[in-house]
Backbone as CSV, one residue per row, in Angstrom:
resi,resn,N_x,N_y,N_z,CA_x,CA_y,CA_z,C_x,C_y,C_z
1,MET,0.847,-1.195,0.000,0.000,0.000,0.000,0.883,1.247,0.000
2,VAL,0.633,2.176,-0.928,1.433,3.392,-1.045,1.011,4.395,0.024
3,TYR,2.021,4.872,0.766,1.732,5.869,1.805,1.548,7.244,1.168
4,ARG,0.473,7.903,1.540,0.228,9.264,1.060,0.186,10.221,2.239
5,ARG,0.943,11.284,2.113,0.989,12.259,3.199,-0.354,12.962,3.337
6,THR,-0.777,13.118,4.560,-2.012,13.853,4.809,-1.769,15.337,4.635
7,HIS,-2.842,16.083,4.547,-2.740,17.535,4.394,-1.993,18.153,5.566
8,GLN,-2.266,17.670,6.772,-1.607,18.210,7.956,-0.106,17.932,7.939
9,VAL,0.266,16.738,7.472,1.689,16.406,7.384,2.386,17.309,6.369
10,VAL,1.751,17.511,5.224,2.322,18.388,4.198,2.490,19.799,4.740
11,LYS,1.494,20.288,5.455,1.576,21.624,6.043,2.714,21.703,7.061
12,ARG,2.856,20.681,7.877,3.904,20.682,8.894,5.288,20.661,8.257
13,LEU,5.463,19.885,7.216,6.746,19.828,6.525,7.078,21.161,5.863
14,ALA,6.075,21.777,5.244,6.286,23.074,4.597,6.629,24.142,5.624
15,ALA,5.963,24.081,6.791,6.231,25.062,7.844,7.648,24.904,8.373
16,ARG,8.101,23.671,8.499,9.457,23.435,8.999,10.491,23.938,7.996
17,ARG,10.231,23.691,6.721,11.147,24.181,5.688,11.203,25.712,5.708
18,SER,10.046,26.341,5.849,9.994,27.806,5.912,10.740,28.324,7.135
19,ALA,10.622,27.617,8.248,11.311,28.038,9.468,12.826,27.965,9.294
20,ILE,13.299,26.943,8.607,14.734,26.804,8.356,15.219,27.942,7.455
21,LEU,14.463,28.240,6.407,14.847,29.342,5.519,14.818,30.683,6.246
22,ALA,13.815,30.882,7.108,13.735,32.124,7.873,14.931,32.250,8.809
23,ALA,15.338,31.126,9.417,16.506,31.143,10.295,17.777,31.467,9.507
24,ALA,17.885,30.916,8.300,19.043,31.210,7.450,19.056,32.677,7.056
25,ARG,17.884,33.221,6.780,17.794,34.635,6.418,18.209,35.525,7.587
26,ASP,17.736,35.191,8.771,18.109,35.963,9.957,19.617,35.907,10.201
27,ALA,20.196,34.718,10.004,21.639,34.574,10.187,22.403,35.449,9.198
28,ALA,21.966,35.446,7.939,22.629,36.262,6.917,22.436,37.753,7.183
29,ALA,21.254,38.136,7.659,20.998,39.547,7.962,21.865,40.023,9.114
30,ASP,22.154,39.122,10.066,22.969,39.485,11.230,24.461,39.470,10.929
31,GLY,24.906,38.442,10.192,26.344,38.256,10.039,26.839,38.048,8.636
32,GLY,25.980,38.264,7.644,26.399,38.045,6.272,26.216,36.591,5.864
33,ILE,26.488,36.311,4.605,26.228,34.986,4.056,27.120,33.915,4.685
34,THR,28.308,34.309,5.180,29.200,33.336,5.811,28.635,32.830,7.129
35,ALA,27.669,33.553,7.690,27.042,33.120,8.943,26.012,32.019,8.723
36,VAL,25.697,31.733,7.475,24.728,30.673,7.179,25.447,29.332,7.213
37,GLN,25.440,28.721,8.386,26.036,27.410,8.627,24.948,26.476,9.154
38,ILE,25.053,25.211,8.853,23.981,24.269,9.166,23.650,24.236,10.659
39,ALA,24.641,24.060,11.511,24.371,23.920,12.943,23.742,25.172,13.553
40,PRO,24.316,26.371,13.328,23.682,27.570,13.884,22.273,27.819,13.332
41,VAL,22.067,27.527,12.058,20.737,27.699,11.479,19.753,26.732,12.135
42,ALA,20.194,25.513,12.394,19.336,24.532,13.057,18.917,25.029,14.442
43,ILE,19.865,25.611,15.163,19.552,26.147,16.495,18.526,27.266,16.390
44,ARG,18.717,28.180,15.442,17.777,29.280,15.247,16.377,28.765,14.891
45,ALA,16.339,27.703,14.095,15.051,27.156,13.646,14.451,26.187,14.660
46,ASN,15.211,25.892,15.728,14.754,24.974,16.780,14.509,23.569,16.236
47,VAL,15.442,23.127,15.388,15.386,21.759,14.860,16.780,21.154,14.968
48,ALA,16.883,19.865,14.759,18.182,19.193,14.750,18.909,19.485,13.437
49,ALA,20.234,19.427,13.492,21.017,19.647,12.267,20.637,18.635,11.191
50,GLY,20.348,17.412,11.610,19.942,16.396,10.649,18.659,16.742,9.926
51,THR,17.788,17.471,10.619,16.538,17.900,9.990,16.817,18.908,8.878
52,VAL,17.767,19.796,9.118,18.140,20.768,8.082,18.640,20.026,6.847
53,TYR,19.495,19.011,7.062,20.033,18.247,5.938,18.940,17.473,5.201
54,ARG,17.871,17.139,5.893,16.780,16.429,5.249,16.099,17.312,4.199
55,TYR,16.050,18.594,4.477,15.419,19.536,3.547,16.432,20.119,2.562
56,PHE,17.659,20.319,3.030,18.717,20.920,2.209,19.968,20.055,2.372
57,PRO,20.244,19.189,1.408,21.318,18.193,1.541,22.708,18.771,1.785
58,SER,22.933,20.040,1.461,24.242,20.647,1.673,24.077,22.128,1.982
59,LYS,25.158,22.736,2.458,25.126,24.176,2.729,24.891,24.944,1.434
60,ALA,25.459,24.462,0.342,25.247,25.122,-0.950,23.766,25.129,-1.319
61,ASP,23.082,24.025,-1.049,21.643,23.955,-1.337,20.868,24.950,-0.474
62,LEU,21.241,25.048,0.804,20.553,25.969,1.714,20.752,27.419,1.284
63,ILE,21.995,27.797,0.994,22.268,29.183,0.605,21.638,29.496,-0.743
64,SER,21.693,28.551,-1.659,21.079,28.774,-2.974,19.588,29.019,-2.849
65,GLU,18.922,28.236,-2.006,17.485,28.430,-1.823,17.195,29.725,-1.070
66,LEU,18.083,30.114,-0.154,17.935,31.405,0.529,17.985,32.539,-0.486
67,ILE,18.952,32.496,-1.393,19.066,33.519,-2.430,17.791,33.578,-3.267
68,ALA,17.299,32.408,-3.659,16.071,32.357,-4.462,14.880,32.894,-3.669
69,ASP,14.813,32.580,-2.388,13.698,33.010,-1.546,13.684,34.527,-1.379
70,VAL,14.849,35.101,-1.104,14.953,36.557,-0.963,14.602,37.238,-2.277
71,SER,15.061,36.672,-3.378,14.791,37.255,-4.692,13.306,37.213,-5.032
72,ARG,12.641,36.116,-4.663,11.195,36.035,-4.904,10.451,37.124,-4.147
73,ASP,10.848,37.352,-2.907,10.200,38.404,-2.122,10.432,39.782,-2.748
74,GLU,11.682,40.031,-3.174,12.002,41.327,-3.775,11.234,41.519,-5.079
75,LEU,11.193,40.486,-5.896,10.490,40.573,-7.175,8.999,40.837,-6.964
76,ALA,8.409,40.163,-5.978,6.991,40.373,-5.689,6.736,41.805,-5.231
77,ALA,7.631,42.343,-4.412,7.465,43.723,-3.935,7.601,44.724,-5.076
78,ILE,8.542,44.482,-5.982,8.717,45.359,-7.140,7.450,45.368,-7.985
79,ARG,6.897,44.188,-8.228,5.692,44.100,-9.060,4.500,44.765,-8.391
80,ARG,4.350,44.586,-7.078,3.237,45.232,-6.380,3.329,46.745,-6.503
81,ALA,4.527,47.273,-6.267,4.711,48.723,-6.315,4.490,49.260,-7.725
82,ALA,5.062,48.593,-8.726,4.945,49.060,-10.107,3.520,48.924,-10.626
83,ASP,2.877,47.810,-10.288,1.509,47.588,-10.773,0.522,48.583,-10.170
84,ALA,0.847,49.103,-8.993,-0.038,50.071,-8.338,0.141,51.485,-8.883
85,ALA,1.190,51.702,-9.677,1.460,53.042,-10.211,0.468,53.386,-11.323
86,PRO,0.200,54.674,-11.515,-0.819,55.084,-12.482,-0.389,55.039,-13.944
87,GLY,0.884,54.911,-14.230,1.329,54.901,-15.620,2.680,54.219,-15.746
88,PRO,3.145,53.967,-16.974,4.396,53.234,-17.165,5.640,53.939,-16.633
89,SER,5.683,55.257,-16.719,6.856,55.967,-16.205,6.903,55.928,-14.686
90,SER,5.757,56.149,-14.058,5.712,56.089,-12.601,5.906,54.653,-12.116
91,ALA,5.505,53.674,-12.934,5.742,52.279,-12.583,7.237,51.976,-12.566
92,LEU,7.964,52.510,-13.533,9.414,52.343,-13.561,10.043,52.996,-12.337
93,ALA,9.607,54.197,-11.998,10.130,54.885,-10.820,9.856,54.071,-9.561
94,ALA,8.660,53.511,-9.455,8.306,52.700,-8.289,9.164,51.444,-8.210
95,ALA,9.418,50.817,-9.368,10.244,49.616,-9.393,11.662,49.911,-8.922
96,VAL,12.236,50.994,-9.434,13.604,51.362,-9.064,13.684,51.683,-7.570
97,THR,12.717,52.448,-7.079,12.705,52.813,-5.668,12.595,51.584,-4.783
98,THR,11.778,50.632,-5.186,11.595,49.427,-4.381,12.875,48.613,-4.306
99,VAL,13.595,48.512,-5.418,14.896,47.842,-5.397,15.812,48.526,-4.386
100,ALA,15.861,49.861,-4.435,16.737,50.605,-3.535,16.352,50.395,-2.074
101,VAL,15.051,50.444,-1.792,14.594,50.271,-0.416,14.923,48.869,0.095
102,HIS,14.711,47.859,-0.728,15.012,46.493,-0.296,16.495,46.313,-0.014
103,VAL,17.332,46.879,-0.851,18.774,46.783,-0.647,19.170,47.453,0.667
104,LEU,18.636,48.632,0.911,19.025,49.388,2.091,18.398,48.864,3.377
105,SER,17.279,48.168,3.269,16.619,47.666,4.469,17.448,46.607,5.178
106,GLN,18.216,45.832,4.407,19.072,44.793,4.992,20.362,44.715,4.188
107,ARG,21.274,45.592,4.493,22.464,45.723,3.665,23.371,44.498,3.736
108,LYS,23.522,43.901,4.920,24.363,42.703,5.032,23.766,41.552,4.225
109,LEU,22.459,41.394,4.354,21.790,40.339,3.598,21.913,40.595,2.104
110,ALA,21.703,41.839,1.690,21.778,42.182,0.267,23.174,41.915,-0.294
111,TRP,24.197,42.309,0.452,25.566,42.087,-0.017,25.881,40.585,-0.062
112,GLY,25.367,39.854,0.912,25.570,38.416,0.908,24.941,37.760,-0.302
113,ILE,23.732,38.197,-0.644,23.043,37.651,-1.806,23.786,37.994,-3.091
114,LEU,24.337,39.206,-3.137,24.946,39.690,-4.375,26.357,39.173,-4.618
115,ALA,27.246,39.379,-3.653,28.654,39.191,-3.997,29.578,38.806,-2.855
116,GLU,29.093,38.660,-1.650,29.988,38.300,-0.551,30.637,36.946,-0.828
117,PRO,31.969,36.851,-0.657,32.635,35.562,-0.890,32.059,34.476,0.025
118,VAL,31.860,33.298,-0.551,31.321,32.173,0.212,32.049,30.914,-0.235
119,ASP,32.206,29.955,0.677,33.041,28.785,0.380,32.308,27.671,-0.343
120,VAL,31.117,27.937,-0.844,30.402,26.972,-1.679,29.961,27.682,-2.958
121,ASP,29.669,26.908,-3.983,29.316,27.504,-5.272,27.822,27.800,-5.347
122,VAL,27.487,29.097,-5.326,26.083,29.520,-5.455,25.941,30.458,-6.655
123,THR,26.847,30.326,-7.607,26.859,31.211,-8.771,25.547,31.165,-9.546
124,ALA,25.026,29.976,-9.742,23.805,29.830,-10.545,22.640,30.567,-9.898
125,SER,22.509,30.450,-8.590,21.413,31.139,-7.896,21.581,32.648,-7.955
126,ARG,22.804,33.111,-7.804,23.053,34.550,-7.876,22.719,35.096,-9.268
127,LEU,23.115,34.366,-10.304,22.823,34.816,-11.661,21.320,34.803,-11.932
128,ALA,20.644,33.766,-11.465,19.196,33.691,-11.659,18.499,34.862,-10.975
129,SER,18.958,35.217,-9.782,18.386,36.351,-9.061,18.567,37.644,-9.839
130,ARG,19.779,37.871,-10.337,20.045,39.077,-11.117,19.165,39.139,-12.364
131,ARG,19.059,38.012,-13.056,18.271,37.985,-14.297,16.805,38.312,-14.028
132,GLU,16.263,37.774,-12.952,14.847,38.006,-12.661,14.568,39.479,-12.356
133,ILE,15.390,40.077,-11.511,15.170,41.476,-11.141,15.433,42.388,-12.342
134,ALA,16.520,42.134,-13.070,16.821,42.940,-14.258,15.719,42.787,-15.299
135,GLY,15.191,41.575,-15.440,14.118,41.355,-16.402,12.864,42.145,-16.062
136,GLU,12.552,42.255,-14.780,11.381,43.028,-14.369,11.584,44.522,-14.648
137,ILE,12.773,45.027,-14.369,13.054,46.436,-14.661,13.024,46.675,-16.162
138,ALA,13.579,45.728,-16.942,13.559,45.851,-18.401,12.130,45.919,-18.917
139,ALA,11.242,45.124,-18.335,9.842,45.135,-18.767,9.199,46.495,-18.494
140,ARG,9.577,47.124,-17.388,9.018,48.448,-17.059,9.579,49.529,-17.984
141,ILE,10.855,49.408,-18.323,11.431,50.359,-19.279,10.765,50.176,-20.640
142,ASP,10.598,48.943,-21.046,9.988,48.644,-22.342,8.569,49.209,-22.432
143,ALA,7.803,49.088,-21.346,6.437,49.618,-21.339,6.445,51.134,-21.511
144,ALA,7.403,51.798,-20.866,7.498,53.257,-20.987,7.930,53.664,-22.393
145,VAL,8.807,52.860,-23.008,9.221,53.135,-24.392,8.028,52.988,-25.330
146,ARG,7.271,51.908,-25.177,6.115,51.677,-26.044,5.059,52.774,-25.886
147,ALA,4.971,53.343,-24.695,3.995,54.405,-24.458,4.489,55.755,-24.968
148,GLY,5.708,55.804,-25.472,6.263,57.053,-25.977,6.838,57.954,-24.898
149,HIS,7.006,57.420,-23.692,7.542,58.221,-22.588,9.065,58.225,-22.555
150,LEU,9.678,57.230,-23.213,11.127,57.117,-23.238,11.593,56.890,-24.670
151,PRO,12.817,57.298,-24.988,13.348,57.035,-26.331,13.630,55.550,-26.515
152,ALA,13.640,55.096,-27.770,13.960,53.704,-28.071,15.369,53.384,-27.578
153,GLN,15.539,52.203,-27.020,16.839,51.814,-26.455,16.867,50.313,-26.239
154,ASP,18.065,49.793,-25.957,18.225,48.390,-25.608,17.768,48.252,-24.152
155,THR,16.522,47.849,-23.951,15.959,47.856,-22.600,16.638,46.844,-21.675
156,SER,17.079,45.726,-22.237,17.757,44.723,-21.416,19.085,45.260,-20.888
157,LEU,19.846,45.899,-21.779,21.131,46.473,-21.370,20.914,47.612,-20.380
158,ALA,19.910,48.447,-20.643,19.627,49.566,-19.750,19.254,49.072,-18.358
159,ALA,18.420,48.038,-18.297,17.996,47.498,-17.002,19.173,46.910,-16.237
160,THR,20.045,46.204,-16.935,21.219,45.629,-16.289,22.122,46.717,-15.733
161,ALA,22.315,47.782,-16.517,23.144,48.892,-16.072,22.534,49.582,-14.855
162,LEU,21.223,49.790,-14.871,20.557,50.436,-13.737,20.681,49.596,-12.473
163,LEU,20.440,48.302,-12.608,20.504,47.417,-11.448,21.913,47.403,-10.858
164,GLY,22.908,47.340,-11.733,24.289,47.367,-11.257,24.616,48.661,-10.540
165,ALA,24.167,49.785,-11.096,24.427,51.088,-10.465,23.738,51.193,-9.116
166,LEU,22.494,50.739,-9.042,21.750,50.807,-7.787,22.449,50.023,-6.686
167,ARG,22.783,48.795,-6.988,23.351,47.931,-5.961,24.769,48.328,-5.592
168,GLU,25.574,48.690,-6.582,26.943,49.098,-6.289,26.972,50.368,-5.444
169,SER,26.081,51.298,-5.758,26.095,52.576,-5.046,25.544,52.469,-3.629
170,LEU,24.704,51.458,-3.365,24.048,51.378,-2.064,24.632,50.321,-1.131
171,VAL,25.202,49.246,-1.666,25.772,48.225,-0.782,27.165,47.771,-1.186
172,GLY,27.708,48.284,-2.274,29.051,47.896,-2.688,30.105,48.495,-1.763
173,PRO,31.376,48.183,-2.006,32.460,48.685,-1.148,32.524,50.204,-1.072
174,LEU,32.047,50.901,-2.108,32.096,52.364,-2.113,30.799,53.007,-1.628
175,ALA,29.851,52.204,-1.165,28.571,52.741,-0.710,28.760,53.612,0.532
176,PRO,27.918,54.628,0.711,28.012,55.477,1.909,27.826,54.637,3.169
177,ASP,28.480,55.049,4.240,28.371,54.306,5.494,27.520,55.042,6.528
178,ASN,26.768,56.034,6.067,25.990,56.857,7.008,24.490,56.730,6.755
179,LEU,24.055,55.575,6.243,22.664,55.440,5.833,21.763,54.835,6.911
180,ASP,22.235,54.766,8.144,21.368,54.325,9.230,20.378,55.416,9.607
181,ASP,20.714,56.666,9.277,19.804,57.784,9.521,18.680,57.736,8.490
182,PRO,17.413,57.660,8.930,16.285,57.547,7.989,16.238,58.665,6.955
183,ALA,16.585,59.880,7.339,16.543,60.998,6.396,17.594,60.815,5.305
184,ARG,18.800,60.400,5.697,19.860,60.164,4.707,19.506,58.977,3.810
185,LEU,18.893,57.970,4.417,18.482,56.808,3.652,17.451,57.197,2.600
186,ARG,16.467,57.995,3.026,15.421,58.432,2.086,16.041,59.271,0.959
187,ASP,16.980,60.143,1.309,17.650,60.960,0.292,18.404,60.083,-0.703
188,ALA,19.048,59.023,-0.184,19.798,58.126,-1.066,18.865,57.412,-2.034
189,VAL,17.712,56.959,-1.538,16.740,56.291,-2.396,16.271,57.229,-3.498
190,GLN,15.951,58.452,-3.137,15.461,59.410,-4.128,16.553,59.788,-5.127
191,THR,17.796,59.911,-4.647,18.906,60.271,-5.529,19.141,59.201,-6.593
192,VAL,19.173,57.922,-6.178,19.448,56.873,-7.158,18.264,56.683,-8.101
193,THR,17.046,56.915,-7.611,15.881,56.820,-8.497,15.933,57.914,-9.558
194,LEU,16.262,59.115,-9.138,16.381,60.230,-10.076,17.472,59.952,-11.107
195,LEU,18.598,59.429,-10.651,19.697,59.087,-11.553,19.257,58.044,-12.580
196,ALA,18.530,57.025,-12.119,18.070,55.966,-13.007,17.117,56.500,-14.071
197,LEU,16.193,57.351,-13.668,15.230,57.898,-14.631,15.922,58.774,-15.664
198,ARG,16.864,59.579,-15.225,17.615,60.407,-16.170,18.382,59.517,-17.153
199,ALA,18.956,58.429,-16.642,19.805,57.570,-17.467,19.043,56.938,-18.628
200,VAL,17.768,56.633,-18.426,17.008,55.995,-19.504,16.289,57.006,-20.386
201,GLY,16.466,58.301,-20.090,15.971,59.314,-21.013,14.833,60.180,-20.538
202,VAL,14.502,60.137,-19.241,13.448,61.018,-18.744,14.047,62.405,-18.529
203,MET,13.406,63.420,-19.082,13.899,64.779,-18.913,13.886,65.155,-17.435
204,ASP,14.807,66.032,-17.061,15.057,66.278,-15.642,13.815,66.714,-14.865
205,ALA,13.075,67.682,-15.384,11.913,68.183,-14.638,10.899,67.066,-14.427
206,ARG,10.672,66.295,-15.471,9.716,65.189,-15.358,10.255,64.090,-14.453
207,ALA,11.565,63.842,-14.519,12.175,62.835,-13.652,11.971,63.202,-12.187
208,ARG,12.165,64.474,-11.868,11.972,64.912,-10.485,10.522,64.715,-10.054
209,GLY,9.608,64.949,-10.957,8.202,64.763,-10.634,7.828,63.316,-10.427
210,LEU,8.586,62.416,-11.063,8.289,60.990,-10.967,8.951,60.310,-9.770
211,VAL,9.914,60.989,-9.166,10.599,60.384,-8.018,9.585,60.123,-6.913
212,VAL,9.571,58.915,-6.449,8.592,58.535,-5.427,9.099,58.826,-4.024
213,GLN,8.162,59.082,-3.146,8.485,59.284,-1.733,8.295,57.943,-1.023
214,ALA,9.391,57.318,-0.657,9.312,55.993,-0.042,9.025,56.105,1.451
215,VAL,8.046,55.338,1.912,7.787,55.210,3.339,8.598,54.020,3.809
216,LEU,9.735,54.282,4.439,10.678,53.229,4.754,10.270,52.455,6.002
217,PRO,10.703,51.198,6.092,10.454,50.433,7.323,11.064,51.151,8.517
218,ALA,10.476,50.978,9.677,10.935,51.676,10.884,12.391,51.368,11.193
219,ASN,12.838,50.136,10.874,14.216,49.754,11.154,15.013,49.585,9.866
220,ALA,14.698,50.414,8.852,15.441,50.341,7.589,16.916,50.549,7.853
221,GLY,17.732,49.784,7.157,19.164,49.829,7.368,19.616,48.756,8.327
222,GLY,18.695,48.130,9.016,19.031,47.068,9.949,18.258,45.819,9.635
223,ARG,17.977,45.055,10.670,17.307,43.766,10.494,15.803,43.965,10.386
224,THR,15.182,43.299,9.432,13.741,43.342,9.262,13.172,41.977,9.591
225,ASN,12.338,41.920,10.610,11.802,40.629,11.021,10.630,40.198,10.161
226,ASN,9.833,41.159,9.681,8.686,40.804,8.857,9.113,40.717,7.412
227,ARG,9.421,39.506,6.956,10.015,39.319,5.638,9.035,39.585,4.524
228,ASN,7.746,39.646,4.810,6.753,39.861,3.774,6.123,41.248,3.841
229,SER,6.736,42.134,4.634,6.135,43.458,4.777,6.190,44.218,3.467
230,ASP,5.097,44.920,3.166,5.042,45.719,1.957,5.798,47.013,2.153
231,ILE,6.253,47.584,1.055,6.885,48.893,1.085,5.916,49.866,0.484
232,ALA,5.436,50.777,1.311,4.433,51.729,0.840,5.108,52.840,0.065
233,LEU,4.586,53.144,-1.085,5.137,54.194,-1.938,4.034,55.170,-2.294
234,THR,4.305,56.433,-2.168,3.332,57.462,-2.516,3.843,58.245,-3.706
235,GLN,3.119,58.232,-4.782,3.551,58.949,-5.984,3.386,60.458,-5.794
236,GLN,4.419,61.199,-6.211,4.318,62.652,-6.206,3.726,63.153,-7.504
237,SER,3.655,62.246,-8.489,3.079,62.636,-9.785,2.325,61.439,-10.331
238,ALA,1.220,61.681,-10.990,0.434,60.599,-11.585,0.695,60.476,-13.060
239,LYS,1.790,61.025,-13.520,2.111,60.999,-14.947,2.443,59.596,-15.398
């Protein structure tokens, strides 16, 4: 007789897997990607180390899935913000701002996902994450081009360049180190959004009008416990 898992068993297994991923995320947010080790993550998740291995056969598998999980959350937030905007140009501004806010909300985690050296190979997951986020930004640029709001351009290349500029300027080695102050953080988000809009061809006056006012998390720049919290954005222009 073939054993079939009951609904409750499936739910319990899924909850345990989610708890392990949440523990890995907390570890990375606190200490970077190198802090994601099987034993400490097991302690955080209140499970045995063997249980972690049951869900993730190796540390590389755990970190790779963490990268994918964080990227899914970021992509969903970008789409929510952009889809709520009144037009394609404001949708692009909302998408760019959301990327910036997510990066700044957990800088250690963001750097770990992007480029922090790690002793296992997670290259494929990192590339997949970049492609997904860049693809979403490219789609927003393309929509603005089709609407006649932006000049014709290689939208894929433009999106890749914007994403690289955003992340390098906010969490790379040359990023400012004074962004724990909410006012400075908000200024940084608006500055990079304005730069991005200008770069793809939005005229300066209109770009300034499209810059969104981000309502940042209360603990932006540090650890965020609510991994699914929305980022509220208020448009200054409905263009």
